[in-house]
C-alpha positions as CSV (number, residue, x, y, z in Angstrom):
1,M,90.7,-33.7,-33.4
2,N,93.2,-36.6,-33.5
3,D,95.1,-36.7,-30.2
4,R,98.9,-37.4,-30.2
5,N,100.5,-40.4,-28.7
6,Y,101.4,-39.7,-25.5
7,H,103.6,-42.3,-23.4
8,H,101.8,-42.6,-19.7
9,G,102.5,-39.3,-17.9
10,N,104.0,-37.5,-20.7
11,L,100.7,-35.6,-21.6
12,R,100.7,-33.7,-18.3
13,E,104.3,-32.2,-19.3
14,A,103.0,-31.4,-22.9
15,L,100.1,-29.3,-21.4
16,T,102.0,-27.6,-18.9
17,E,105.0,-26.9,-21.5
18,A,102.4,-25.4,-24.3
19,A,100.5,-23.2,-21.5
20,H,104.0,-21.8,-20.4
21,D,104.9,-21.0,-24.0
22,I,101.4,-19.0,-24.4
23,L,102.0,-17.7,-21.2
24,A,105.5,-16.3,-22.0
25,T,104.5,-14.7,-25.7
26,G,100.8,-13.3,-25.0
27,G,100.3,-13.3,-21.0
28,V,97.9,-14.6,-18.7
29,E,95.1,-12.9,-21.0
30,A,96.0,-15.2,-23.9
31,L,96.3,-18.1,-21.9
32,S,92.8,-20.7,-22.0
33,L,92.6,-24.4,-21.7
34,R,91.3,-24.8,-25.3
35,K,94.4,-23.1,-26.9
36,V,96.5,-25.0,-24.4
37,A,94.6,-28.5,-25.8
38,L,95.1,-27.2,-29.5
39,K,98.9,-26.2,-28.9
40,A,99.8,-29.6,-27.7
41,G,97.5,-31.3,-29.9
42,V,95.0,-32.9,-28.0
43,S,91.2,-32.7,-27.1
44,P,89.8,-30.0,-24.9
45,T,88.4,-33.4,-22.7
46,A,92.3,-34.8,-22.6
47,L,92.9,-31.8,-20.4
48,Y,90.8,-32.0,-17.8
49,S,92.0,-35.0,-16.8
50,H,94.8,-33.2,-15.7
51,F,93.8,-30.2,-14.9
52,K,90.8,-29.3,-12.6
53,D,90.2,-25.7,-14.5
54,K,92.3,-23.0,-15.6
55,R,93.3,-21.7,-11.9
56,A,94.8,-25.5,-11.3
57,L,96.9,-25.0,-14.2
58,L,97.7,-21.5,-13.7
59,A,98.8,-22.9,-9.9
60,L,101.2,-25.5,-11.7
61,L,103.0,-22.6,-13.7
62,A,103.3,-20.6,-10.7
63,T,104.3,-23.2,-8.8
64,R,107.3,-24.3,-10.7
65,G,108.1,-20.2,-11.6
66,F,108.8,-20.2,-7.5
67,E,110.9,-23.4,-7.8
68,Q,113.1,-22.0,-11.0
69,L,113.1,-18.3,-8.9
70,S,114.8,-20.4,-6.1
71,A,117.4,-21.9,-8.5
72,Y,118.2,-18.7,-9.9
73,M,118.9,-17.1,-6.3
74,E,120.7,-20.5,-5.7
75,T,122.7,-20.3,-8.8
76,E,123.9,-16.7,-8.3
77,T,125.0,-17.6,-4.4
78,D,127.2,-20.7,-5.5
79,K,128.9,-18.3,-8.2
80,A,129.7,-15.8,-5.4
81,D,133.5,-16.1,-4.6
82,S,134.0,-18.2,-1.3
83,T,136.6,-15.5,0.0
84,S,134.2,-12.7,-0.1
85,D,131.3,-14.6,0.8
86,T,130.0,-12.3,3.4
87,N,126.2,-12.3,4.5
88,A,125.6,-8.9,2.6
89,F,127.4,-10.4,-0.2
90,S,124.7,-13.2,-0.1
91,L,121.8,-10.7,0.0
92,L,123.2,-9.1,-3.4
93,S,123.6,-12.5,-5.0
94,L,120.0,-13.2,-4.5
95,A,118.7,-9.8,-5.2
96,R,120.7,-10.4,-8.6
97,G,119.3,-14.1,-9.1
98,Y,115.6,-12.7,-8.3
99,V,116.3,-9.5,-10.7
100,K,117.4,-12.3,-13.4
101,F,114.7,-14.6,-13.2
102,A,112.2,-11.8,-13.4
103,V,113.5,-10.0,-16.5
104,E,114.0,-13.4,-18.6
105,N,110.5,-14.8,-17.4
106,A,108.5,-11.5,-17.7
107,E,105.1,-12.8,-18.1
108,L,105.5,-15.7,-15.4
109,F,106.6,-13.6,-12.7
110,R,103.7,-11.5,-13.3
111,L,101.6,-14.4,-12.9
112,M,103.7,-15.6,-9.5
113,F,102.6,-12.6,-8.0
114,G,99.6,-11.7,-9.5
115,Q,95.8,-12.2,-8.3
116,D,94.9,-14.7,-11.4
117,V,95.4,-18.0,-9.2
118,G,92.8,-16.5,-6.3
119,N,93.6,-18.1,-2.7
120,L,96.7,-19.6,-2.4
121,R,95.4,-22.1,0.8
122,D,93.5,-23.9,-2.3
123,F,97.5,-24.7,-3.7
124,P,99.2,-26.2,-0.9
125,E,102.5,-26.4,-3.6
126,L,102.1,-23.2,-5.0
127,A,102.2,-21.8,-1.2
128,E,105.0,-23.9,0.1
129,A,107.1,-22.8,-3.1
130,G,106.5,-19.4,-2.3
131,S,107.1,-19.4,1.2
132,K,110.8,-21.4,0.5
133,C,111.6,-18.4,-2.0
134,Y,110.6,-15.8,0.4
135,A,112.7,-17.5,3.4
136,M,115.5,-17.8,1.3
137,M,115.7,-13.6,1.5
138,A,114.6,-13.6,5.4
139,D,116.9,-16.0,6.7
140,C,120.0,-14.1,5.2
141,V,118.6,-10.8,5.9
142,A,117.9,-11.7,9.9
143,T,121.5,-13.0,10.3
144,Q,122.4,-10.0,8.7
145,V,120.2,-7.9,11.0
146,S,121.4,-10.0,14.3
147,I,125.0,-8.9,13.5
148,N,124.7,-5.4,12.2
149,N,121.4,-4.0,13.9
150,P,119.9,-6.1,16.6
151,A,117.3,-3.6,17.8
152,T,115.9,-4.0,14.0
153,S,112.9,-6.4,13.4
154,P,113.9,-9.5,11.4
155,T,110.6,-9.4,9.5
156,V,110.5,-5.6,9.0
157,A,114.2,-6.1,7.4
158,A,113.3,-8.9,5.5
159,T,110.4,-6.9,4.1
160,A,112.2,-4.3,2.9
161,A,114.6,-6.2,1.1
162,W,112.1,-8.2,-0.4
163,S,110.3,-4.6,-1.5
164,L,113.3,-3.5,-3.0
165,V,114.5,-6.2,-4.8
166,H,110.8,-6.7,-6.0
167,G,110.4,-3.4,-6.6
168,L,113.3,-2.9,-9.2
169,A,112.5,-6.0,-10.7
170,T,108.9,-5.1,-11.6
171,L,110.3,-1.5,-12.5
172,I,112.7,-2.8,-15.3
173,N,110.2,-5.1,-16.3
174,D,107.5,-2.5,-16.8
175,G,110.2,-0.1,-18.2
176,R,110.0,2.2,-16.1
177,V,114.1,1.8,-15.2
178,S,116.7,0.7,-16.8
179,A,120.6,0.8,-16.8
180,S,120.7,3.7,-19.0
181,T,118.6,5.7,-17.4
182,C,120.5,5.1,-14.3
183,G,123.6,6.0,-16.0
184,V,125.3,2.6,-15.3
185,A,126.3,0.2,-17.6
186,S,124.6,-2.8,-17.2
187,N,121.8,-4.2,-15.2
188,D,123.8,-5.9,-13.0
189,E,125.3,-2.6,-12.0
190,M,122.2,-0.9,-11.5
191,I,121.2,-3.6,-9.1
192,R,124.7,-3.4,-7.3
193,Q,124.1,0.3,-6.8
194,V,120.6,-0.1,-5.8
195,C,120.9,-2.9,-3.1
196,R,124.0,-0.8,-1.3
197,T,121.2,1.5,-0.3
198,L,119.8,-1.2,1.7
199,F,122.6,-4.2,2.0
200,V,125.1,-2.7,3.9
201,H,128.7,-3.4,2.5
202,A,127.1,-5.5,-0.3
203,G,128.5,-3.3,-2.9
204,D,131.8,-3.1,-1.8
205,Q,132.0,-6.9,-1.6
206,A,130.9,-7.5,-4.8
């Protein structure tokens, strides 16, 4: 195989894009270093100049996934009406961004929270990206708890919020629930009503 001509630094991106495309269409099971090299149009040996092994490649994909997830949540928060931007409303906006990302990037979402990458301590950038994403929701929950129920542990409340949003996203992706099964018109309405069970007044602010 003749390697394509890549400008300096472009090969890593080309390999990452190829891996992302394979992941999106076939899941982690379909992704191999050989397939990535083939799709990028380079020899397998060229790939090892940029990635030690498959775990390193998966870790990069997961890292970028968490960065994108944070961006989705930030975008939904920015879209919120500033005149109604209570902390509960911010939580609902974060939930919308979280679920939207999960649905639009189902296989990447599974990789990010799966076991394929292994020990996150081996990949500090991945651990940092994941922590930043979680902190967005945790900080928002902590502020609301301090206002509405100071006796509640902020850590427990953040775990409850994350569990609800992550569980809903997973159930949607697995085909277990949908807007129609919940008797509502859209995923957005389903998210709003589900979140009302935890995020006090969130639904009333949407």
